[in-house]
ROMI-871715 format. One line per field, with one value per residue (C-alpha): residue number from 0; x, y, z. Coordinates in pm, 1 decimal. Each point is the difference from the previous one (the first is absolute). Example, Ala and Ser with C-alpha at 12.3 -4.5 7.8 and 13.67 -1.06 7.14 Angstrom:
REM ROMI-871715
vomi = [0/1] .
east = [1230.0/137.0] .
north = [-450.0/344.0] .
up = [780.0/-66.0] .
END
This chain:
REM ROMI-871715
vomi = [0/1/2/3/4/5/6/7/8/9/10/11/12/13/14/15/16/17/18/19/20/21/22/23/24/25/26/27/28/29/30/31/32/33/34/35/36/37/38/39/40/41/42/43/44/45/46/47/48/49/50/51/52/53/54/55/56/57/58/59/60/61/62/63/64/65/66/67/68/69/70/71/72/73/74/75/76/77/78/79/80/81/82/83/84/85/86/87/88/89/90/91/92/93/94/95/96/97/98/99/100/101/102/103/104/105/106/107/108/109/110/111/112/113/114/115/116/117/118/119/120/121/122/123/124/125/126/127/128/129/130/131/132/133/134/135/136/137/138/139/140/141/142/143/144/145/146/147/148/149/150/151/152/153/154/155/156/157/158/159/160/161/162/163/164/165/166/167/168/169/170/171/172/173/174/175/176/177/178/179/180/181/182/183/184/185/186/187/188/189/190/191/192/193/194/195/196/197/198/199/200/201/202/203/204/205/206/207/208/209/210/211/212/213/214/215/216/217/218/219/220/221/222/223/224/225/226/227/228/229/230/231/232/233/234/235/236/237/238/239/240/241/242/243/244/245/246/247/248/249/250/251/252/253/254/255/256/257/258/259/260/261/262/263/264/265/266/267/268/269/270/271/272/273/274/275/276/277/278/279/280/281/282/283/284/285/286/287/288/289/290/291/292/293/294/295/296/297/298/299/300/301/302/303/304/305/306/307/308/309/310/311/312/313/314/315/316/317/318/319/320/321/322/323/324/325/326/327/328/329/330/331/332/333/334/335/336/337/338/339/340/341/342/343/344/345/346/347/348/349/350/351/352/353/354/355/356/357/358/359/360/361/362/363/364/365/366/367/368/369/370/371/372/373/374/375/376/377/378/379/380/381/382/383/384/385/386/387/388/389/390/391/392/393/394/395/396/397/398/399/400/401/402/403/404/405/406/407/408/409/410/411/412/413/414/415/416/417/418/419/420/421/422/423/424/425/426/427/428/429/430/431/432/433/434/435/436/437/438/439/440/441/442/443/444/445/446/447/448/449/450/451/452/453/454/455/456/457/458/459/460/461/462/463/464/465/466/467/468/469/470/471/472/473/474/475/476/477/478/479/480/481/482/483/484/485/486/487/488/489/490/491/492/493/494/495/496/497/498/499/500/501/502/503/504/505/506/507/508/509/510/511/512/513/514/515/516/517/518/519/520/521/522/523/524/525/526/527/528/529/530/531/532/533/534/535/536/537/538/539/540/541/542/543/544/545/546/547/548/549/550/551/552/553/554/555/556/557/558] .
east = [1902.4/-327.9/-260.3/-259.1/-270.5/-319.4/-328.4/-295.1/-247.8/-80.5/186.4/250.3/340.7/158.1/337.4/73.5/268.3/331.5/109.7/366.5/265.4/-92.9/246.7/46.6/-106.4/-251.7/-296.9/-54.9/336.4/86.1/-242.6/-148.7/66.2/-297.6/-178.7/-139.4/-357.9/-112.7/-68.3/-322.9/168.6/-289.0/-17.9/34.2/324.0/139.7/-86.8/138.1/331.8/42.9/-14.7/-4.4/-256.5/-242.4/-217.7/-22.9/-105.1/-245.9/-157.9/-45.4/-141.5/-258.9/-102.3/-29.6/-202.3/-242.3/-92.9/102.5/181.8/-261.8/-266.6/54.8/-57.7/291.4/233.9/-92.8/58.5/349.5/83.3/-120.8/226.1/294.5/-90.1/10.9/340.7/133.5/-150.4/94.3/344.1/108.2/264.8/127.2/28.3/198.5/233.9/50.6/83.0/234.5/185.2/16.8/121.7/-1.7/-318.2/-94.6/-338.3/-143.2/92.7/-117.4/-337.7/-54.7/104.3/-78.0/-314.8/-171.4/21.9/-119.9/-298.7/-78.5/-9.0/-209.5/-255.0/-23.5/-83.1/-248.5/-175.0/-40.5/-2.6/-376.1/17.1/309.2/-154.3/-320.8/-58.3/82.1/-280.4/109.2/-165.9/-172.5/85.9/-323.7/-226.8/194.7/183.9/-317.7/-166.9/287.8/-26.3/-375.7/0.4/256.3/294.6/-180.1/116.5/-145.6/-327.5/-182.0/-156.0/-249.6/-209.9/303.6/92.2/-346.4/-6.6/338.7/-112.3/-315.0/210.2/224.1/-301.1/-154.7/313.4/119.2/-108.3/-214.3/281.7/254.0/-244.6/-3.9/379.0/-6.9/-281.5/151.2/288.2/-242.6/-11.7/378.4/241.7/358.4/238.6/350.5/19.0/286.1/130.5/290.9/291.7/19.0/316.5/255.7/359.5/140.9/379.3/105.5/340.5/199.7/13.9/-360.6/-73.2/-348.4/-129.9/103.9/-150.5/-330.3/-97.9/-19.1/-152.8/-280.9/-86.9/27.6/-239.2/-237.4/-13.7/-94.8/319.3/180.8/357.2/345.4/206.5/381.4/174.8/366.1/245.9/254.7/-194.2/-12.7/-170.5/-283.9/-26.9/-35.5/-261.1/-209.8/29.9/-85.8/-273.4/-168.3/-139.2/-178.1/-215.2/-81.7/-191.0/274.7/-203.2/30.2/317.3/345.7/339.0/305.9/347.0/251.9/346.2/129.9/-31.2/-337.9/-146.0/119.0/-198.5/-299.1/-1.4/-21.3/-362.0/-287.0/-139.4/-281.4/179.3/341.8/87.4/373.8/188.5/378.9/285.2/-26.2/242.8/-214.6/-313.6/116.3/33.7/-350.3/-140.3/165.9/-148.2/-344.5/30.5/21.6/-361.1/-109.4/-64.6/-73.4/203.7/91.4/368.4/89.5/369.0/227.1/272.7/187.7/-247.9/123.3/-49.7/37.1/58.0/-36.4/175.1/-338.1/-88.0/-9.3/336.0/-64.0/-339.7/134.5/295.5/-222.3/-247.6/270.7/196.9/-310.3/-90.4/355.9/82.5/-339.9/45.7/375.5/-58.4/-145.2/-309.8/-83.0/-147.3/283.4/168.4/299.8/203.9/-28.0/40.3/72.4/223.6/343.4/-134.7/-289.2/232.7/201.6/-320.7/-148.0/297.1/-0.5/-380.0/14.2/263.9/-226.4/-299.6/190.9/121.1/-352.2/-143.3/264.7/225.4/376.1/60.4/-275.7/144.4/-136.4/-339.2/-299.8/-160.5/248.5/-9.3/256.3/73.8/-192.6/289.3/373.0/-30.3/-194.9/244.1/303.9/-161.2/-71.8/354.6/130.9/-234.1/143.1/315.7/-182.5/55.3/98.6/-155.4/-137.1/-210.6/17.0/173.0/63.6/-69.3/0.8/-19.3/-80.1/-309.4/-67.6/-3.3/51.7/-33.7/-233.7/235.4/4.6/243.9/119.5/200.8/-186.0/30.1/-272.8/245.6/74.5/-111.7/-255.7/-183.6/-26.0/-235.5/-270.8/173.2/-252.2/191.7/70.7/217.8/-100.2/215.3/-23.6/53.5/55.3/-192.4/-4.3/-376.1/-341.4/26.9/323.7/-155.0/-299.1/226.8/201.2/-313.9/-144.3/325.3/-42.9/-256.3/-332.7/-3.9/-260.5/-46.0/123.4/53.9/24.7/51.8/-65.1/-187.4/-104.8/-295.0/89.8/332.9/-166.8/-256.3/272.8/177.4/-331.1/-93.9/339.3/91.3/-154.5/-9.3/-223.9/-99.2/80.4/30.3/65.4/165.3/1.7/113.5/-176.1/-331.6/-177.2/5.9/-200.8/-311.9/-236.6/-164.5/311.5/115.2/353.3/212.6/285.1/47.0/248.9/280.5/-145.1/-311.0/-319.2/-347.3/-101.4/-182.7/-111.4/-360.9/-250.8/288.2/108.8/-348.9/5.5/345.8/-130.3/-331.4/-91.7/-236.1/-235.7/-207.6/-357.5/-306.7/-320.3/-269.1/-362.9/-97.4/-304.1/-53.0/191.1/-174.7/173.7/339.0/-80.7/178.7/340.3/-56.3/73.8/-100.0/150.5/-100.5/70.7/-331.1/86.9/348.6/-137.1/-243.0/261.3/245.6/-256.4/-82.4/349.1/255.8/212.0/43.4/260.3/-134.2/19.3/271.9/11.1/327.0/-13.5/249.6] .
north = [-2857.6/-121.9/270.6/-33.3/161.1/-186.4/34.7/-135.3/-231.0/65.0/-239.4/-93.4/141.0/43.5/174.1/248.6/-74.5/100.9/329.7/-39.0/-42.0/144.5/257.2/128.4/356.6/235.3/-127.7/273.7/11.4/217.9/213.1/-178.6/123.3/146.2/-293.1/216.1/-44.6/318.8/184.9/-176.7/-300.9/-227.6/-370.5/-72.6/195.6/-182.8/-333.1/102.3/94.4/-355.4/102.4/-320.3/142.7/142.8/-311.7/11.1/365.2/-56.1/-294.7/194.3/294.3/-222.2/-126.5/354.3/119.1/-285.3/167.9/-300.4/195.5/271.1/-160.8/53.4/-370.5/-89.6/250.3/-121.1/-362.4/77.5/201.5/-282.3/-231.2/227.9/-34.2/-379.3/28.1/198.6/-244.5/-324.3/108.1/196.3/-251.5/-20.4/380.7/1.2/-268.5/162.0/343.1/-163.6/-177.4/313.6/250.3/-158.4/184.4/-77.5/-176.0/283.6/265.7/-215.2/-79.3/360.7/168.9/-261.4/-162.8/204.6/337.0/-158.3/-150.9/337.8/155.1/-290.6/19.0/378.7/-48.6/-282.9/200.7/309.3/-108.0/28.2/361.2/85.4/-137.3/204.0/291.7/321.6/247.7/361.1/339.0/144.3/365.6/140.0/-163.9/-57.9/330.1/199.3/-199.8/73.8/369.2/7.5/-221.9/195.1/-232.7/-318.3/-287.2/-308.5/-86.9/-273.9/-171.7/55.1/232.7/209.2/17.9/117.8/261.8/129.8/13.7/185.0/261.2/38.2/30.9/268.0/214.7/-48.0/141.4/-230.6/-41.5/-94.5/-247.5/-184.2/-29.1/-117.7/-251.3/-193.3/-111.6/-189.6/-262.3/-25.5/-238.8/116.9/-256.1/-146.2/-356.2/-215.4/-170.4/-246.9/101.0/-334.5/-210.4/116.9/-95.9/-28.8/-21.1/-86.1/37.9/-251.6/155.9/-83.7/-241.3/-105.3/319.5/231.8/-239.5/-83.1/341.6/163.0/-322.4/25.1/347.6/-101.2/-292.3/210.0/260.5/-264.0/-28.4/-290.0/-16.9/-108.7/-60.3/16.6/-106.6/81.4/-248.6/83.9/-179.3/-325.8/-218.2/246.3/51.2/-375.7/-20.5/274.2/-142.8/-355.2/56.2/341.4/-95.1/-297.7/244.2/260.4/-10.5/-69.1/158.4/337.8/-17.9/-116.7/-24.3/77.2/-96.2/213.9/150.0/323.4/-79.5/-168.4/282.8/246.6/-194.2/-22.5/379.8/40.4/-114.0/239.8/-17.8/215.5/64.6/-84.8/-26.3/-15.1/-22.9/31.3/244.0/347.8/-96.2/-293.7/205.9/239.7/-292.4/-123.6/350.2/42.1/-332.3/104.7/335.4/-173.4/-111.6/295.2/-252.4/140.7/-146.9/-2.4/7.5/-101.6/82.5/97.6/237.9/115.3/41.3/256.6/-49.2/317.7/-55.4/316.8/70.9/-18.5/-367.1/-318.4/-139.4/-363.2/-17.0/180.5/-239.0/-309.2/127.3/115.0/-325.0/-210.8/195.8/-3.6/-366.6/-161.0/-234.3/65.2/356.9/-99.2/217.2/296.7/196.1/-71.3/306.4/43.7/239.9/194.4/375.9/124.1/230.0/-109.6/-11.4/-224.4/-227.3/-71.1/-96.6/-191.8/-226.8/-191.5/-17.6/-150.2/-249.5/-105.3/-32.6/-217.9/-224.6/-24.7/-90.6/-237.3/-95.7/57.1/-169.0/85.3/-255.9/-274.8/163.5/-171.3/343.4/166.4/-61.9/-14.4/200.0/-129.6/-50.3/26.9/313.9/178.8/-125.1/131.7/339.1/29.5/-104.4/292.7/239.9/-110.3/193.7/329.9/175.5/-198.2/-324.3/78.6/-316.0/-332.8/-11.6/-378.0/-181.6/-354.2/-24.2/-372.3/55.9/342.8/126.7/363.7/81.8/280.1/291.9/365.5/239.4/324.3/291.6/-34.9/292.6/99.7/-65.7/-360.7/-280.9/-129.7/333.2/-14.5/-298.1/-186.9/-240.4/-286.1/-194.2/-14.1/311.9/324.6/310.2/292.6/347.4/284.6/326.7/306.6/22.1/-70.3/279.2/-142.5/-346.2/127.8/187.0/-320.2/-202.9/257.1/18.7/-364.6/-201.1/-36.6/-328.4/-273.4/79.0/255.0/-88.5/242.0/-76.9/252.1/24.2/345.9/-21.4/341.4/-137.1/-298.3/229.3/239.8/-284.4/-112.4/348.0/99.3/-316.0/-202.4/-378.7/-284.7/-71.7/116.4/-175.5/178.2/-181.1/-343.2/-181.4/-223.5/-6.9/245.1/-260.9/-246.1/220.3/-86.7/339.4/193.4/28.5/-124.9/141.9/227.4/340.9/108.4/-253.2/-215.0/-89.0/86.0/-87.5/-180.1/-305.5/-201.7/-68.4/206.4/176.9/-325.7/-48.9/358.8/-43.8/-279.4/174.1/247.9/253.1/53.1/318.0/-62.8/218.4/-170.0/242.6/-43.4/-7.2/214.8/366.0/118.9/333.3/80.1/-28.0/285.4/247.3/-150.5/-39.2/261.0/257.1/151.7/326.2/184.1/-102.7/-368.3/55.9/177.6/-281.5/-270.1/190.5/42.2/-369.6/-149.6/244.7/-126.5/280.8/24.7/-24.0/315.2/2.8/175.4/80.2/53.1/257.5] .
up = [-2352.1/135.2/41.5/268.0/-206.6/22.7/-171.7/-158.9/178.6/365.3/224.4/-272.5/-81.8/-342.6/-23.1/-273.2/-253.6/159.4/-152.5/85.6/265.2/340.2/123.1/353.2/54.2/145.5/-199.4/-255.9/-172.4/-293.2/-188.0/-295.8/-349.9/-185.5/-161.5/-274.9/112.1/-165.1/323.2/98.9/157.0/-93.1/72.9/-370.6/-28.7/304.1/-154.4/-337.4/159.3/127.8/364.0/208.2/242.2/-255.6/7.1/378.0/6.6/-284.4/179.5/320.8/-190.9/-162.9/343.4/130.1/-298.8/59.2/329.9/204.8/271.9/47.8/226.1/370.5/67.7/-228.8/164.2/347.0/-101.0/-129.7/312.4/223.8/-199.3/81.0/365.5/-31.1/-165.5/296.3/250.5/-170.4/-122.4/306.8/102.3/-358.8/-5.2/324.7/-129.8/-341.0/144.9/252.2/-282.2/-213.2/259.1/344.1/90.7/363.6/36.2/212.8/-256.9/-290.3/152.9/107.2/-323.9/-265.5/140.5/271.6/-174.0/-326.1/178.7/155.0/-347.3/-128.1/281.1/-30.6/-367.4/53.0/271.3/-217.3/-364.0/-48.2/118.9/-205.0/-319.7/22.1/-231.0/181.2/-60.7/-5.5/34.7/-304.3/6.6/-136.5/255.7/315.7/10.5/-56.7/273.9/236.6/-80.1/47.9/309.6/199.6/-73.6/115.9/-221.7/167.5/-171.5/189.6/-300.8/-277.5/212.7/86.1/-368.1/-95.6/277.0/-114.9/-360.7/99.5/177.8/-306.1/-227.9/220.0/-7.7/-359.8/-331.7/-220.6/-250.0/269.2/148.8/-331.4/2.2/360.8/-27.2/-286.9/223.1/223.8/-271.9/-34.6/164.2/63.8/144.1/1.0/-128.2/137.8/-314.3/-12.8/-220.3/-182.8/-18.6/255.6/77.6/352.7/34.9/355.5/173.1/202.2/347.9/93.8/-284.0/114.4/159.6/-282.9/-254.2/168.8/137.4/-346.0/-136.2/258.0/-125.9/-365.5/48.3/210.7/-276.5/-260.3/-204.3/-161.0/126.3/-110.8/313.9/-16.1/323.9/52.1/-147.2/272.1/275.1/-194.5/259.5/47.9/-374.7/-47.8/274.9/-159.4/-351.3/101.0/257.7/-31.8/-339.5/157.7/198.5/-266.0/-327.6/-254.1/-279.7/173.1/208.2/-105.5/168.7/-212.3/124.5/-179.7/21.9/-146.7/-370.5/33.9/205.7/-261.4/-261.0/232.9/36.8/-378.2/15.7/48.6/351.2/132.9/329.0/145.1/368.5/67.1/328.4/-11.0/-37.9/-153.4/-279.1/-112.8/60.8/-270.4/-241.3/81.7/-36.6/-339.2/-115.7/125.0/-176.3/-339.9/46.9/218.5/275.5/346.6/281.6/367.0/93.0/354.5/19.0/287.3/105.4/303.8/284.0/256.6/372.2/204.2/372.5/207.5/326.2/175.3/-32.3/203.7/-109.8/94.7/-171.8/-305.0/-28.6/20.2/-257.0/-241.5/38.4/-60.8/-314.5/-135.9/67.3/-68.6/-298.3/31.3/-108.7/-337.7/31.3/-221.6/294.0/245.1/152.9/-230.0/213.7/324.9/30.6/351.3/199.4/122.4/356.1/-98.1/-197.8/314.8/182.8/-291.4/-75.2/332.2/-12.1/-350.0/115.8/287.1/-230.4/-248.2/283.3/143.2/-341.0/-136.8/291.7/33.0/-336.9/-250.8/-242.2/226.6/48.8/-164.2/-22.7/-234.8/-374.1/-277.8/-314.3/-300.0/-243.8/-63.0/-210.3/272.4/266.6/-184.6/-54.2/373.2/89.2/-202.6/180.3/336.5/-86.4/56.0/332.6/308.7/120.8/345.6/43.8/-185.3/-336.5/-4.6/-328.7/-138.5/-377.9/-4.9/216.6/-151.1/358.0/92.2/368.6/112.6/-50.8/102.1/-167.1/159.9/-143.4/-329.9/-240.4/-248.7/-283.8/107.0/-235.8/251.3/-22.9/-378.9/-36.6/185.8/238.0/4.7/262.4/376.1/11.9/172.4/-54.6/240.9/-146.1/246.9/-43.2/222.1/46.4/-149.7/-255.2/-136.8/-9.8/-197.7/-243.4/-50.1/-68.9/-239.2/-197.0/-106.9/-193.9/176.2/193.3/28.1/369.3/251.2/367.7/291.6/369.9/274.2/327.8/-116.4/-241.5/-140.5/-123.1/-168.5/-162.5/-116.9/-180.9/-149.9/-120.3/-139.0/-192.5/-280.9/-21.9/-109.2/360.4/349.5/334.3/327.5/292.6/-163.8/-313.9/-256.1/185.1/-230.7/-278.9/211.4/-11.9/-285.0/55.9/-109.0/-362.4/-54.1/-278.8/-94.8/-154.0/-261.6/-35.1/280.2/-193.8/-182.1/128.5/316.8/129.8/307.2/94.7/-197.6/-171.7/-168.7/-140.7/-125.3/-155.3/-224.5/-70.6/-270.0/154.8/-290.8/8.1/-115.8/-66.1/-108.7/-117.1/-88.9/-367.7/74.1/90.0/-307.7/3.5/325.8/-170.0/-238.5/225.3/-83.3/-374.3/-270.1/-91.4/315.6/165.0/322.3/155.5/-44.6/140.3/305.0/77.4/-49.0/218.9/275.3/-9.3/-25.9/137.2/290.3/248.0/271.0/352.2/205.7/264.8/332.7/178.3/373.3/116.6] .
END
């Protein structure tokens, strides 16, 4: 098997030695056996074990330790290079995703290019601010000043500081003043440090977007990165391996093409952070591999996203928004509405509205529509065919195995025990489950694993807010689908079995950043520290308490 891993000199590509035969699979494969690294998981133990990727990780770690990725100018240059990749390879991206899964050009450009560029521009516009040390309050000075200055916290500059200190001095004992004044010379701040060498494992359903968006944050945070695109979307994988490396510094960023066995070996290495997007079952494998080295990680997983439709809603608008979210990318979207919960009366109104929406979107025969995609592979197609046996086909249901085509389908008379309700669908099938009312819908949702997103449709804001307040999910979207993930200002991530951690915009930078707490004190004024040194006595304790105690603010309740 040829790997697409590329390294050393900028602008050149050198593949790694092929570790073995590439196998089809989800990308993370089976859990690796303990390599006997003695618990520390050092680079030397990886190399000694004969791991085929140890040299790659070691080389990137050396580049990171040299400080090469830390300057803002370097990070900006690499991010600008990503922007050129998106601009210059846009047509190649559209063609590769069309070959891999019949992705319509509109959907591909919107999801794979435009949203990536939004994330990139948000980062370029704000990186200098994000990177700055974040100075924090120093309890001994600022709190005393707030107390003495009637709660006013905004100090207009050096003069304001001196006025505040004068007020504190006037109203404090001489001993307490000594404790307070020494903090004027201190600096307390949060330093935004990169983790080091990080691994990004991307899925196949949005093979560019879900690779580049975390990569943008990893570069912005100053890390070196191993990038592992999905082997299932082979044309996109080839595009990334052959062209992305021509834009990035190959000493600090490498693309690894790998199947199940190779990814298992890759995960044996010690990384400083891992970012994985995929299924919960493979997420557990990745998490177990990370645990061997105590490596922090983000898991962007999935689940069955409920969509509650109340009796008080605009049926036509609801049907169009639900149909768009379910059938976008042929349903292969982790945040797609997975099933609808509604009353029997609403179901009878919703079904014809969904049929009209599907016809409006894709015509009388969606198979001939240029705007409807295909299932990514035979294995996924066969799994979806089996799920079609649940309930009753009310709309669609046509399939073509040779084209991997499954029509936009709506299932009625679905029972909670049916196979389609036991796993994430990840295809163009929408089951409708009947409930008596909102309370029953909420009980049904809360009896299952917490989803990646919760949807609620109602013309009554109180109903939407009730669903929001009484359920738990990674995200929430009222009266629409998918659109919450387009906002760089909102964190995107799961909870429980739907994921761990979040990203998008500033949150991606933070995900790949170690927030290092720092206090820098003056070497002078040692006499003022005597209050905290032994021998202790009650007088010292009283002074220290008066100077440093955090008191609860008084509250006033209006009856």
